[in-house]
MIPAMAR-447040 format. One line per 5 residues: number of its first residue (from 1); their letters; for each residue y, x, z of N, C-alpha, C. Coordinates in steps of 0.001 Angstrom, whole numbers. Layout:
<recs>
NUM> A> Y,X,Z,Y,X,Z,Y,X,Z  ...
</recs>
This chain:
<recs>
1> MTSLS> -59155,3803,29153,-60153,4726,28609,-61396,4714,29498  -62547,4622,28872,-63797,4609,29615,-64149,6028,30039  -64395,6233,31326,-64726,7582,31804,-66171,7917,31475  -66411,9194,31258,-67761,9662,30983,-68592,9614,32254  -69853,9266,32119,-70757,9331,33269,-71097,10789,33531
6> PYDSM> -71543,11107,34742,-71944,12497,35026,-72982,12998,34039  -73860,12112,33575,-74907,12519,32631,-74305,13043,31333  -73220,12390,30891,-72594,12784,29623,-72018,14191,29678  -71614,14622,30864,-70991,15941,30978,-72006,17053,31266  -73261,16711,31388,-74286,17715,31693,-74589,18582,30481
11> TPVTR> -75072,19784,30757,-75556,20649,29686,-76904,20123,29196  -77344,20525,28006,-78652,20078,27508,-79808,20431,28441  -79737,21590,29099,-80816,21985,30010,-80855,21058,31222  -79687,20747,31781,-79639,19860,32937,-80105,18454,32579  -79733,17986,31397,-80208,16672,30956,-81730,16653,30870
16> AAYRA> -82287,17714,30303,-83752,17791,30194,-84389,17759,31578  -83777,18454,32533,-84318,18474,33891,-84253,17094,34535  -83148,16355,34313,-83045,15003,34849,-84109,14094,34239  -84321,14227,32933,-85355,13407,32285,-86736,13764,32820  -86958,15048,33068,-88242,15479,33617,-88461,14912,35011
21> KAAAA> -87399,14878,35802,-87519,14355,37168,-87890,12870,37148  -87281,12137,36227,-87617,10718,36102,-89051,10544,35627  -89465,11374,34674,-90833,11298,34170,-91838,11641,35262  -91518,12633,36090,-92414,13030,37179,-92632,11877,38156  -91566,11117,38420,-91694,9972,39326,-92615,8914,38742
26> DLAPL> -92586,8753,37415,-93466,7786,36766,-94911,8284,36708  -95075,9589,36578,-96417,10160,36479,-97171,10127,37803  -96478,10375,38889,-97116,10609,40185,-98136,9542,40579  -97840,8243,40393,-98801,7233,40862,-99879,6873,39842  -99865,7478,38661,-100802,7061,37618,-102244,7395,37988
31> PRADK> -103187,6520,37626,-104592,6817,37877,-105105,7888,36933  -106224,8459,37294,-106817,9528,36497,-107057,9088,35048  -107543,7878,34848,-107902,7431,33505,-106717,7510,32549  -105531,7156,33010,-104349,7201,32145,-104021,8636,31751  -104117,9547,32702,-103814,10944,32406,-104875,11547,31479
36> DDALL> -106124,11202,31714,-107200,11718,30862,-107065,11217,29433  -106715,9941,29282,-106531,9392,27934,-105434,10145,27189  -104366,10484,27907,-103275,11229,27275,-103726,12627,26857  -104524,13267,27695,-105014,14604,27355,-105960,14564,26167  -106792,13565,26094,-107686,13439,24940,-106890,13148,23671
41> AVADA> -105818,12375,23811,-104938,12130,22666,-104259,13420,22218  -103872,14249,23182,-103287,15551,22864,-104272,16400,22078  -105524,16469,22536,-106539,17280,21863,-106755,16801,20434  -106857,15488,20253,-107051,14946,18904,-105861,15268,18005  -104658,15125,18547,-103450,15373,17749,-103351,16837,17330
46> LEVRT> -103723,17749,18223,-103697,19172,17879,-104606,19458,16689  -105773,18849,16686,-106706,19092,15577,-106229,18448,14287  -105700,17243,14381,-105214,16548,13183,-104017,17277,12571  -103183,17843,13418,-101939,18457,12925,-101992,19988,12982  -103193,20527,12849,-103371,21986,12901,-102550,22696,11843
51> SEIVE> -102551,22191,10633,-101837,22879,9550,-100346,22959,9847  -99785,21906,10425,-98367,21911,10804,-98085,22996,11833  -98993,23148,12788,-98825,24146,13848,-98963,25557,13299  -99968,25784,12477,-100215,27120,11923,-99070,27529,10993  -98546,26583,10224,-97410,26900,9341,-96188,27329,10152
56> ANAKD> -95929,26646,11238,-94800,27026,12096,-95056,28393,12719  -96278,28635,13148,-96635,29913,13746,-96462,31059,12760  -96752,30809,11487,-96625,31860,10465,-95193,32376,10369  -94220,31502,10604,-92821,31931,10581,-92542,32899,11732  -93101,32611,12904,-92927,33512,14044,-93606,34855,13788
61> IERAR> -94797,34823,13194,-95534,36052,12914,-94768,36914,11917  -94257,36282,10873,-93493,37025,9870,-92263,37672,10491  -91557,36932,11323,-90356,37466,11965,-90717,38608,12917  -91831,38465,13635,-92248,39507,14577,-92594,40799,13858  -93315,40701,12762,-93707,41916,12030,-92485,42594,11401
66> KAGTS> -91550,41805,10930,-90327,42386,10370,-89533,43115,11446  -89649,42647,12683,-88929,43267,13800,-89672,44482,14356  -90831,44801,13798,-91592,45959,14256,-92374,45708,15534  -92685,44461,15823,-93436,44120,17029,-94838,44724,16970  -95321,45213,18106,-96647,45823,18149,-97716,44799,17803
71> EAIVD> -98828,45297,17243,-99901,44403,16855,-100536,43717,18061  -100501,44361,19222,-101039,43719,20424,-100249,42455,20761  -98925,42525,20630,-98088,41352,20906,-98237,40326,19791  -98344,40797,18551,-98555,39874,17434,-99849,39090,17632  -100881,39770,18138,-102149,39088,18405,-101964,37982,19433
76> RLTLT> -101181,38254,20457,-100937,37241,21486,-100151,36061,20929  -99364,36325,19900,-98501,35311,19309,-99226,34446,18284  -100295,34963,17722,-100933,34342,16568,-101744,33095,16917  -101560,32057,16096,-102377,30851,16150,-103104,30694,14818  -104415,30667,14871,-105239,30384,13701,-105834,28991,13880
81> PERVR> -106397,28404,12825,-107072,27105,13003,-108144,27162,14084  -108861,28292,14162,-109893,28437,15190,-109280,28431,16585  -108167,29128,16743,-107511,29166,18054,-106931,27805,18423  -106415,27073,17460,-105901,25732,17750,-107046,24824,18188  -108203,24944,17515,-109357,24142,17935,-109787,24505,19351
86> AIAAD> -109717,25797,19683,-110077,26225,21040,-109095,25681,22060  -107812,25641,21699,-106799,25086,22604,-107045,23593,22812  -107403,22894,21737,-107723,21469,21853,-108938,21262,22758  -109931,22130,22599,-111129,22040,23450,-110766,22262,24914  -109830,23188,25155,-109391,23426,26534,-108733,22181,27129
91> ARDVA> -107961,21465,26308,-107319,20234,26789,-108377,19195,27161  -109432,19110,26370,-110520,18175,26701,-111223,18613,27983  -111371,19925,28151,-111989,20429,29386,-111169,20041,30613  -109849,20123,30489,-108985,19742,31614,-109138,18255,31916  -109245,17441,30866,-109427,15998,31069,-110709,15710,31852
96> ALPDP> -111719,16552,31667,-113005,16326,32331,-113019,16795,33782  -111997,17536,34186,-111969,18065,35546,-111590,16982,36558  -112010,17140,37807,-111611,16184,38851,-110100,16169,39028  -109572,15008,39311,-108131,14865,39558,-107857,15206,41024  -107009,16210,41277,-106756,16577,42675,-105822,15621,43406
101> VGEVV> -105043,14843,42648,-104025,13987,43269,-104705,12890,44092  -104287,12755,45323,-104849,11757,46219,-106006,12269,47063  -106478,13478,46771,-107564,14046,47560,-107117,14227,49008  -107956,13829,49936,-107649,13998,51350,-108051,15406,51771  -107072,16214,52122,-107325,17588,52541,-107908,17606,53947
106> RGSTL> -107357,16797,54813,-107897,16618,56163,-107358,15313,56725  -108071,14786,57688,-107638,13535,58280,-108345,13291,59599  -107716,12493,60432,-108305,12188,61731,-107595,10982,62327  -108243,10418,63342,-107600,9385,64141,-107122,10043,65432  -105818,9992,65659,-105234,10635,66830,-105636,9884,68105
111> PNGID> -105537,10533,69261,-105902,9864,70517,-105170,8552,70757  -103979,8402,70180,-103226,7160,70378,-103592,6072,69371  -104564,6351,68516,-105029,5362,67558,-104380,5437,66196  -103393,6294,65999,-102754,6447,64695,-103694,7184,63745  -103790,6674,62519,-104573,7334,61472,-103675,8333,60742
116> LRQVR> -104111,9588,60662,-103323,10644,60033,-104135,11272,58911  -103546,11288,57708,-104208,11918,56562,-103239,12856,55845  -103750,14000,55438,-103001,14927,54586,-103592,14826,53186  -102781,14411,52221,-103293,14173,50873,-102543,15026,49853  -103232,15331,48765,-102609,16100,47688,-101691,15211,46861
121> VPLGV> -100515,15757,46535,-99542,15063,45690,-99004,16058,44663  -98498,15578,43537,-97933,16492,42542,-96752,17277,43111  -96513,18451,42540,-95337,19230,42904,-94061,18538,42440  -94123,17887,41269,-92954,17197,40732,-92607,17698,39346  -91566,18513,39255,-91163,19127,37990,-91468,20616,38058
126> VGIIY> -92298,21075,37134,-92698,22477,37084,-92052,23128,35863  -91325,24207,36090,-90754,24974,34993,-91611,26191,34713  -91931,26424,33451,-92733,27579,33048,-91876,28451,32142  -91679,29702,32529,-90962,30675,31702,-91979,31722,31275  -92187,31861,29976,-93283,32707,29523,-92935,33413,28215
131> EARPN> -93726,34427,27928,-93496,35265,26752,-94624,35095,25745  -94261,35188,24487,-95184,35279,23359,-96174,34124,23288  -97260,34172,24046,-98412,33310,23824,-98100,31809,23715  -98176,31250,22508,-97930,29805,22382,-99055,28953,22948  -100251,29528,23151,-101323,28736,23769,-100955,28304,25186
136> VTVDA> -100067,29082,25833,-99607,28719,27179,-98890,27373,27146  -98237,27071,26039,-97515,25809,25906,-98441,24631,26160  -99605,24662,25535,-100543,23544,25681,-101288,23628,27013  -101719,24824,27382,-102438,24973,28656,-101592,24469,29821  -100324,24891,29842,-99436,24499,30934,-99186,22998,30930
141> AALCL> -98948,22445,29754,-98696,21012,29667,-99915,20214,30120  -101104,20639,29702,-102323,19912,30062,-102555,19939,31565  -102412,21099,32167,-102629,21217,33604,-101584,20442,34398  -100340,20497,33944,-99292,19764,34648,-99495,18258,34528  -99844,17774,33343,-100078,16339,33182,-101236,15869,34051
146> KSGNA> -102329,16624,34042,-103494,16217,34822,-103176,16152,36315  -102334,17066,36784,-101976,17091,38208,-100747,16248,38515  -100304,15435,37540,-99227,14484,37781,-97835,15059,37753  -97671,16256,37168,-96367,16912,37126,-95731,16804,35749  -94420,16726,35710,-93681,16923,34474,-93453,18426,34292
151> VLLRG> -93363,18872,33038,-93245,20303,32786,-92084,20587,31847  -91318,21610,32199,-90254,22135,31354,-90701,23508,30856  -90859,23641,29563,-91436,24845,28964,-90333,25695,28343  -90245,26935,28793,-89278,27865,28199,-90026,29101,27732  -90493,29034,26487,-91164,30180,25902,-90161,31170,25351
156> SSSAY> -90659,32291,24886,-89771,33311,24333,-89313,32915,22938  -88195,33475,22535,-87665,33171,21206,-88619,33628,20111  -89478,34602,20410,-90428,35095,19416,-91434,34027,19000  -91647,33020,19849,-92600,31947,19552,-91889,30604,19387  -90614,30636,19067,-89826,29412,19054,-90371,28375,18076
161> ESNTA> -90674,28790,16850,-91175,27835,15855,-92514,27252,16289  -93382,28114,16808,-94702,27651,17260,-94572,26668,18407  -93762,27019,19390,-93609,26159,20562,-92944,24830,20216  -91994,24871,19303,-91332,23640,18878,-92337,22690,18234  -93184,23240,17370,-94200,22413,16710,-95203,21873,17714
166> LVRVL> -95642,22726,18622,-96628,22296,19617,-96069,21201,20525  -94855,21375,21006,-94268,20377,21903,-94029,19063,21163  -93677,19148,19891,-93522,17921,19096,-94847,17149,19044  -95934,17861,18804,-97257,17229,18780,-97612,16663,20154  -97350,17451,21208,-97665,17014,22571,-96899,15745,22948
171> RDAVG> -95601,15734,22682,-94775,14584,23062,-95203,13322,22303  -95516,13474,21027,-95967,12317,20256,-97265,11758,20837  -98177,12650,21184,-99470,12203,21714,-99327,11583,23098  -98551,12224,23954,-98360,11719,25312,-97655,10370,25294  -96587,10265,24512,-95875,8995,24408,-96740,7912,23794
176> GAGLP> -97534,8278,22787,-98415,7310,22145,-99496,6797,23074  -99843,7594,24089,-100855,7184,25062,-100264,6367,26212  -98957,6126,26170,-98333,5278,27179,-97716,6015,28346  -97770,7348,28333,-97123,8135,29386,-95709,8490,28932  -94813,8820,29857,-93457,9198,29445,-93466,10502,28641
181> ADAVQ> -92926,10462,27439,-92901,11654,26602,-92119,12784,27265  -91135,12437,28090,-90324,13458,28749,-91082,14213,29830  -92336,13860,30045,-93171,14657,30938,-93447,16038,30361  -93264,16187,29046,-93429,17484,28384,-92179,17747,27561  -91442,18785,27934,-90223,19120,27196,-90113,20624,26982
186> LVPGE> -89576,20979,25846,-89181,22358,25580,-87740,22508,26042  -87477,23489,26876,-86114,23696,27378,-85194,23987,26199  -84116,23241,26054,-83219,23445,24912,-82598,24841,24907  -82424,25390,23713,-81726,26656,23560,-82643,27855,23495  -82158,28892,22823,-82900,30148,22708,-82211,31294,23440
191> SRESV> -81057,31037,24019,-80304,32099,24672,-80782,32323,26097  -80393,33444,26664,-80725,33731,28058,-80023,32773,29008  -78920,32205,28555,-78194,31274,29411,-79033,30047,29729  -79844,29601,28774,-80697,28449,29040,-81746,28789,30098  -82204,30036,30116,-83146,30471,31149,-82449,30481,32508
196> RELMR> -81231,31008,32548,-80475,31040,33809,-80246,29634,34353  -79914,28690,33464,-79713,27313,33915,-80981,26741,34522  -82108,27019,33890,-83377,26533,34414,-83655,27138,35786  -83351,28421,35950,-83604,29093,37216,-82687,28594,38333  -81599,27923,37967,-80655,27448,38971,-80658,25926,39103
201> ARGLV> -81674,25295,38546,-81748,23828,38599,-82421,23361,39878  -82027,23938,40981,-82604,23576,42282,-82273,22121,42599  -83265,21389,43046,-83086,19973,43299,-83591,19121,42153  -83632,19692,40952,-84183,19003,39786,-85557,19574,39431  -85653,20897,39466,-86923,21582,39210,-87512,21988,40554
206> DVLIP> -88773,21629,40789,-89382,21880,42092,-89953,23273,42235  -90443,23849,41150,-91005,25189,41216,-90963,25819,39834  -90761,27127,39801,-90809,27892,38557,-92013,28822,38596  -92679,28955,37444,-93795,29882,37317,-93527,30785,36119  -93211,32063,36344,-93014,32977,35223,-94337,33588,34774
211> RGGAS> -94524,33700,33487,-95709,34364,32933,-95246,35347,31870  -95527,36623,32099,-95109,37624,31134,-95107,38999,31740  -94277,39867,31199,-94209,41240,31652,-93454,41393,32961  -93496,42618,33458,-92892,42901,34763,-91403,42586,34787  -90696,42887,33707,-89252,42657,33674,-88929,41178,33777
216> LIRTV> -89637,40353,33018,-89419,38909,33074,-89686,38374,34471  -90825,38744,35039,-91202,38223,36346,-90202,38647,37406  -89791,39913,37370,-88822,40409,38349,-87499,39650,38226  -87051,39408,37010,-85790,38688,36799,-85854,37283,37391  -86945,36576,37137,-87077,35212,37645,-87144,35210,39168
221> VEEST> -87931,36124,39730,-88076,36171,41189,-86742,36486,41866  -85988,37428,41299,-84769,37898,41942,-83564,36990,41702  -83536,36277,40583,-82327,35530,40225,-82450,34025,40387  -83654,33510,40577,-83840,32071,40635,-83463,31506,42005  -82811,30349,41992,-82608,29601,43237,-83685,28532,43408
226> VPVIE> -84456,28297,42358,-85606,27399,42424,-86779,28196,43001  -87580,27608,43880,-88754,28325,44400,-89649,28826,43261  -90171,30035,43433,-90953,30693,42382,-92351,31015,42884  -93345,30713,42046,-94692,31226,42273,-94854,32415,41338  -94979,33589,41919,-94971,34823,41135,-96343,35113,40549
231> TGTGN> -96401,35136,39226,-97613,35586,38556,-97379,37027,38138  -98127,37933,38743,-97823,39345,38584,-98441,39959,37347  -98019,41164,37082,-98583,41936,35988,-99978,42431,36375  -100703,42911,35397,-102093,43286,35628,-102370,44764,35470  -101952,45567,36438,-102351,46971,36448,-103691,47052,37190
236> CHVYV> -104760,46755,36462,-106091,46618,37047,-106859,47936,36969  -107714,48167,37962,-108458,49422,38077,-109967,49198,38021  -110650,50145,37418,-112109,50239,37515,-112432,51544,38233  -113114,51433,39365,-113523,52610,40137,-115033,52790,39995  -115435,53961,39502,-116850,54293,39348,-117249,55160,40532
241> DAGAD> -118047,54582,41392,-118433,55234,42645,-119527,56273,42412  -119731,57101,43424,-120744,58160,43325,-122124,57592,43046  -122396,56400,43545,-123717,55810,43382,-123826,54851,42222  -122955,54939,41243,-122968,53997,40122,-124128,54264,39165  -124642,53202,38574,-125560,53337,37448,-124729,53652,36212
246> LDTAV> -125074,54720,35508,-124223,55197,34417,-124107,54184,33288  -125225,53590,32880,-125171,52619,31786,-124297,51419,32169  -124492,50931,33372,-123685,49802,33845,-122213,50158,33896  -121911,51350,34388,-120518,51773,34519,-119825,51857,33173  -120514,52411,32177,-119904,52519,30844,-119663,51125,30265
251> EILIN> -120649,50254,30402,-120521,48910,29837,-119377,48145,30494  -119269,48217,31806,-118195,47512,32511,-116834,48102,32150  -116746,49419,32069,-115485,50068,31700,-115009,49602,30329  -115887,49641,29327,-115486,49298,27964,-115129,47817,27867  -115888,46960,28522,-115559,45547,28500,-114222,45279,29193
256> SKAHR> -114009,45929,30340,-112764,45728,31088,-111550,46180,30297  -111700,47287,29558,-110563,47843,28833,-110399,47251,27442  -111474,47198,26680,-111345,46982,25238,-111763,45606,24753  -112296,44752,25625,-112707,43425,25181,-111537,42668,24585  -110394,42718,25282,-109131,42207,24743,-108016,42897,25498
261> VSVCN> -107306,43764,24815,-106384,44664,25514,-105064,44015,25895  -104727,42883,25277,-103381,42332,25469,-103297,41324,26598  -104307,41283,27457,-104332,40288,28533,-104179,40961,29889  -103755,40168,30887,-103416,40757,32181,-104630,41205,32976  -105839,40746,32631,-107014,41182,33375,-107764,42318,32697
266> AAETL> -107130,42942,31705,-107709,44139,31100,-107461,45335,32021  -108442,46228,32105,-108292,47414,32954,-107270,48367,32352  -106451,48957,33216,-105445,49915,32766,-105660,51309,33371  -106501,51413,34402,-106753,52710,35041,-108233,52842,35384  -108774,54018,35109,-110148,54376,35461,-110105,55438,36554
271> LVHQD> -110816,55198,37646,-110955,56169,38721,-112433,56519,38860  -112729,57817,38943,-114113,58282,38952,-114343,59193,40150  -115381,58891,40921,-115746,59749,42063,-116158,61114,41541  -115705,62154,42225,-115960,63516,41761,-117453,63842,41628  -118302,63236,42460,-119722,63554,42429,-120412,63053,41177
276> IAPAF> -119893,61988,40580,-120526,61433,39383,-119775,61801,38111  -118606,62416,38270,-117773,62739,37105,-118489,63585,36051  -119242,64644,36414,-119896,65459,35372,-120888,64666,34519  -121570,63715,35114,-122542,62920,34358,-121887,61747,33633  -120861,61175,34253,-120276,59950,33709,-119182,60190,32683
281> LPRAL> -118266,61084,32954,-117081,61202,32101,-117380,61564,30653  -118292,62497,30342,-118568,62754,28921,-119012,61496,28175  -119842,60691,28787,-120285,59448,28153,-119144,58442,28066  -118379,58350,29132,-117288,57378,29162,-116205,57717,28145  -115865,58987,28035,-114824,59401,27096,-115243,59131,25658
286> DALAD> -116514,59403,25332,-116992,59114,23979,-117007,57604,23714  -117396,56819,24712,-117402,55367,24551,-115987,54826,24365  -115034,55371,25101,-113646,54975,24929,-113139,55360,23547  -113566,56532,23067,-113189,56960,21721,-113724,55983,20678  -114980,55587,20831,-115576,54639,19889,-114847,53298,19905
291> AGVTV> -114263,52952,21046,-113520,51698,21162,-112067,51842,20722  -111664,53063,20351,-110294,53291,19889,-109276,53427,20989  -109735,53786,22192,-108848,53871,23346,-108356,55291,23565  -107058,55457,23740,-106462,56737,24104,-106473,56880,25625  -106877,58057,26108,-106999,58289,27545,-105832,59151,28023
296> HADER> -105128,58655,29037,-104041,59396,29666,-104639,60012,30939  -104988,61278,30861,-105888,61882,31841,-105184,62836,32796  -105674,62837,34050,-105206,63863,34977,-105928,65176,34660  -105605,66232,35391,-106150,67556,35081,-107670,67591,35167  -108234,66873,36114,-109684,66920,36319,-110417,66172,35206
301> VLAFA> -109824,65114,34688,-110433,64428,33544,-110265,65267,32285  -109125,65913,32146,-108890,66763,30974,-109964,67848,30833  -110467,68321,31946,-111484,69373,31909,-112766,68899,31234  -113021,67591,31269,-114226,67046,30640,-113977,66585,29205  -112726,66610,28794,-112375,66029,27502,-112545,66978,26334
306> KESRA> -112701,68262,26617,-112733,69258,25538,-113899,69052,24576  -115020,68618,25101,-116203,68448,24266,-116397,67005,23798  -115462,66130,24099,-115627,64720,23745,-114894,64382,22455  -115152,63199,21946,-114476,62707,20735,-113187,61966,21083  -112885,61872,22357,-111774,61028,22802,-110414,61605,22420
311> TVVEA> -109482,60706,22204,-108076,61072,22077,-107502,61102,23489  -107124,62285,23946,-106726,62459,25343,-105346,63100,25401  -104489,62551,26241,-103174,63141,26494,-103033,63330,27993  -102169,64227,28378,-101975,64475,29798,-101190,63335,30440  -101689,62853,31553,-101031,61732,32237,-99774,62187,32953
316> TTDDW> -98808,61294,33017,-97606,61497,33823,-97618,60480,34956  -96696,60597,35865,-96613,59651,36978,-96452,58219,36489  -95708,58048,35407,-95491,56700,34880,-96784,56018,34470  -97768,56805,34042,-99015,56207,33567,-99737,55432,34657  -99632,55874,35888,-100379,55211,36965,-99866,53815,37279
321> ETEYL> -98631,53533,36915,-98069,52209,37194,-97904,51349,35945  -98413,51820,34813,-98172,51147,33551,-99229,50091,33245  -98775,48907,32875,-99646,47899,32282,-99515,48067,30770  -100467,48757,30161,-100337,49134,28753,-100373,47931,27821  -101339,47023,28043,-101574,45918,27116,-101837,46454,25711
326> SYDIA> -102522,47580,25646,-102806,48250,24380,-104078,49071,24554  -104457,49774,23500,-105663,50608,23565,-105341,51948,24226  -104923,51865,25478,-104617,53031,26301,-105171,52781,27694  -105571,53876,28365,-106022,53763,29741,-105699,55063,30469  -105260,54950,31709,-105052,56129,32547,-106374,56446,33244
331> AAVVD> -106622,57728,33514,-107903,58112,34124,-107707,59273,35079  -108407,59201,36219,-108320,60262,37225,-109658,60399,37938  -109905,61614,38417,-111046,61885,39281,-110547,61879,40718  -111297,61204,41598,-110909,61121,43009,-112009,61720,43876  -111612,62209,45049,-112560,62893,45928,-113531,61952,46630
336> SLDRA> -113122,60683,46812,-113937,59767,47607,-113520,58337,47316  -114302,57401,47842,-113953,55992,47732,-112613,55724,48407  -112399,56321,49560,-111141,56099,50270,-109945,56603,49471  -110122,57714,48739,-109045,58217,47886,-108786,57242,46728  -109847,56633,46231,-109665,55626,45182,-108860,54449,45717
341> VEHIR> -109194,54020,46920,-108462,52917,47542,-106999,53288,47752  -106744,54509,48184,-105356,54960,48375,-104581,54897,47065  -105226,55348,45981,-104580,55309,44667,-104273,53859,44281  -105226,52977,44472,-105038,51568,44123,-103924,50948,44953  -103913,51234,46254,-102846,50687,47107,-101470,51149,46658
346> LWSSG> -101404,52364,46154,-100117,52923,45748,-99627,52344,44430  -100539,52150,43478,-100123,51841,42124,-100489,50443,41625  -101421,49781,42273,-101896,48496,41752,-100815,47423,41812  -100903,46480,40889,-100026,45302,40923,-100641,44180,41740  -101822,44416,42313,-102455,43420,43168,-103202,42348,42412
351> HTEAI> -103576,42627,41178,-104253,41643,40334,-105770,41698,40528  -106437,42670,39896,-107899,42767,39952,-108330,44222,39984  -109268,44538,40872,-109856,45883,40935,-111374,45735,40952  -112054,46654,40282,-113512,46587,40201,-114122,47887,40707  -115268,47765,41372,-116062,48920,41769,-117423,48807,41099
356> VTTSQ> -117899,49929,40584,-119248,49997,40030,-120051,50907,40946  -121083,50365,41565,-121852,51128,42547,-123199,50473,42798  -124173,51271,43217,-125456,50715,43674,-125521,50689,45193  -124456,51135,45838,-124416,51203,47293,-123775,49949,47873  -124539,49178,48650,-123968,48004,49292,-122884,48392,50297
361> RAARR> -123086,49513,50949,-122088,49975,51914,-120765,50278,51222  -120842,50966,50065,-119619,51289,49323,-118941,50012,48827  -119746,49085,48316,-119184,47836,47808,-118490,47067,48929  -119137,47025,50093,-118560,46298,51226,-117254,46942,51673  -117211,48255,51735,-115987,48936,52177,-114860,48733,51165
366> FTQLV> -115199,48810,49899,-114197,48637,48849,-113596,47234,48914  -114439,46217,49038,-113930,44845,49077,-113117,44575,50339  -113441,45268,51417,-112683,45096,52657,-111316,45767,52587  -111240,46918,51928,-110017,47714,51954,-109025,47364,50850  -109524,46878,49726,-108643,46608,48587,-108020,45221,48740
371> DSTTV> -106694,45159,48662,-105964,43913,48870,-105370,43427,47551  -106225,42896,46688,-105785,42306,45427,-106311,40884,45348  -105842,40120,44379,-106281,38725,44290,-107783,38631,44068  -108339,39595,43318,-109759,39577,42999,-110314,40985,43087  -111446,41124,43753,-112155,42402,43811,-113546,42161,43226
376> AVNAS> -113860,42859,42142,-115122,42668,41437,-116097,43785,41801  -117322,43419,42070,-118384,44385,42356,-119383,44321,41200  -119496,45434,40490,-120413,45526,39352,-120176,44414,38331  -118922,44150,38060,-118532,43143,37077,-117192,43533,36476  -116986,43105,35260,-115760,43427,34530,-114535,42769,35152
381> TRFTD> -113390,43437,35030,-112124,42839,35466,-111771,41618,34632  -112371,41481,33459,-112038,40380,32554,-112455,39015,33091  -113227,38988,34185,-113658,37708,34729,-112584,37016,35576  -111485,37705,35869,-110424,37054,36642,-109661,36125,35719  -110091,34886,35713,-109588,33906,34761,-109988,32526,35265
386> GGQFG> -109078,31569,35157,-109374,30242,35644,-110584,29610,34988  -110714,29797,33672,-111864,29262,32971,-113154,29898,33429  -113154,31230,33579,-114348,31942,34022,-114718,31583,35453  -113723,31238,36258,-113977,30845,37648,-114441,29394,37766  -114460,28685,36656,-114874,27288,36687,-113754,26323,36985
391> FGAEI> -112505,26781,36868,-111361,25915,37139,-110950,25108,35913  -111583,25358,34778,-111237,24686,33538,-110206,25482,32771  -109031,25591,33307,-107953,26396,32727,-107064,26834,33873  -106071,27631,33562,-105183,28112,34615,-103746,28096,34136  -102841,27947,35070,-101420,28008,34763,-100926,29443,34821
396> GISTQ> -101697,30310,35451,-101342,31710,35626,-102157,32287,36768  -101984,33574,36986,-102677,34244,38085,-101621,34732,39068  -101591,34090,40216,-100581,34402,41228,-100993,35650,41999  -100092,36625,42072,-100351,37837,42846,-99585,37844,44155  -98980,36710,44495,-98312,36608,45778,-99271,35956,46773
401> KLHAR> -98827,35762,48003,-99734,35260,49031,-99341,33897,49593  -98199,33371,49186,-97783,32065,49674,-98098,30994,48649  -98566,29872,49105,-98943,28695,48342,-100212,28910,47530  -100236,29900,46661,-101407,30096,45809,-101604,31580,45552  -102867,31977,45400,-103186,33365,45081,-104375,33395,44135
406> GPMGL> -104294,34237,43096,-105356,34305,42116,-105158,33263,41021  -106206,33009,40218,-106081,32014,39146,-105681,30652,39707  -104651,30058,39106,-104107,28791,39591,-104587,27647,38716  -105484,26840,39261,-105956,25669,38556,-105231,24425,39025  -105882,23290,38907,-105244,22018,39241,-104828,21892,40706
411> PELTS> -105697,22230,41676,-105265,22062,43072,-104018,22870,43413  -103855,24042,42750,-102691,24886,43035,-101407,24311,42452  -101522,23274,41613,-100339,22602,41070,-99990,21352,41871  -100519,21271,43068,-100175,20171,43956,-99625,20708,45265  -98916,19846,45958,-98522,20080,47337,-99265,19030,48168
416> TKYIL> -98853,18833,49387,-99460,17777,50201,-98382,16992,50923  -98739,15798,51320,-97892,15040,52233,-98796,14356,53258  -98209,14034,54386,-98947,13362,55455,-98675,11859,55397  -99739,11088,55512,-99620,9630,55593,-100066,9213,56988  -99153,8633,57715,-99370,8249,59111,-99392,6728,59176
421> TGDGH> -100519,6156,59611,-100671,4707,59657,-100919,4249,61091  -100022,3440,61581,-100156,2926,62939,-100286,1421,62968  -100205,861,64139,-100275,-592,64333,-99186,-982,65333  -97954,-777,64889,-96829,-1044,65762,-96575,66,66757  -97111,1269,66484,-96953,2365,67420,-95497,2807,67530
426> VRGTG> -95036,3047,68738,-93737,3678,68984,-93954,4815,69949  -93080,5789,69864,-93239,6968,70705,-92524,6767,72021  -93199,7176,73109,-92607,7011,74425,-91438,7945,74656  -90505,7532,75468,-89308,8341,75733,-89623,9607,76507  -90762,9664,77148,-91091,10852,77954,-91624,11997,77130
431> NIG> -91930,11728,75841,-92470,12789,74994,-91380,13743,74571  -91736,14995,74455,-90784,16021,74017,-91071,16361,72559  -90024,16556,71738,-90211,16957,70353,-89766,15872,69393
</recs>
């Protein structure tokens, strides 16, 4: 009897990881032109097969609405022809970006004549675990391909039909361009067990990046044996300082909160200096009302709400730590800038905080004291985004401090290695180490 090879006895998830590892080895040495051609082929294929993608997405949308899913989540799930064209455009943008692989980070000739260079190299196999948004499927694949990585995509079951269609298009385009199709794979299975297998594929998967809500991220961070780059939730704050321009403050607040509520860089808490509260809050509350935003207010904000058009409810402790992802915002009056900073330190997820002020001193103190990935001065929180930062696209926004922090573009999807070139150099026996 012929014995089964180890490969035959593997689970579907492990097989996918092995194929990804082989594909990553083939991708790593490829020149930029080959990767760019594949990305352009991906963009063209997305546009040609838009109807196939939208039809698959419609099944996910129908199932979500039948399940009573909130409209904010349905919006994140939805793919229209316009959105597919935008995703294709993003893939072309990534193709136009500089290739980080092979970049010399630093280099020197050592006193003994050895040439030493630190160069960027792909991470290898990147696993992405994410919720709802099917656009992440293409964004992640494009960024991983450009940086020479194979990607294992594990989206939520709510977007299963959409992700299946998208990955089918991606694999056809990538394979047709001469790259290994297994560089882009959808992790087999819809059960939580397939997620657990991916999180324990240490040695096959080089890094995991979770994108989604706090529960998902916490589960991946706590249960994974594969190294994790934590992309945190977005409990973002807008602080209106005593010296703020009122028109500017209202505009930044509304843009931060209501421009698109279902994204991680939307503002979830408003803090107002007590000195400007009488002039600012009546205008702000009416503007929030016009935008359809419900305000979860502390006692001091409630005092200004009686004459406004706003829908206001009394805030609870839970409100200060909540990432609503909806037309809701928590609001409080604070005694000083330092009190605002204390509130942010206590409740922030470390994503993005904004100050609105005409005082350079206040702006400088705020940026020095607030420890988040991004601190905005007189600008909306919505600018914390790889595209807005000029990175082309992003794999996520890291709220941790190791390896990468903030929007993660192409360089953050690489590691480095040292290349040491000598001329018959050997180390003397008297050296220590």
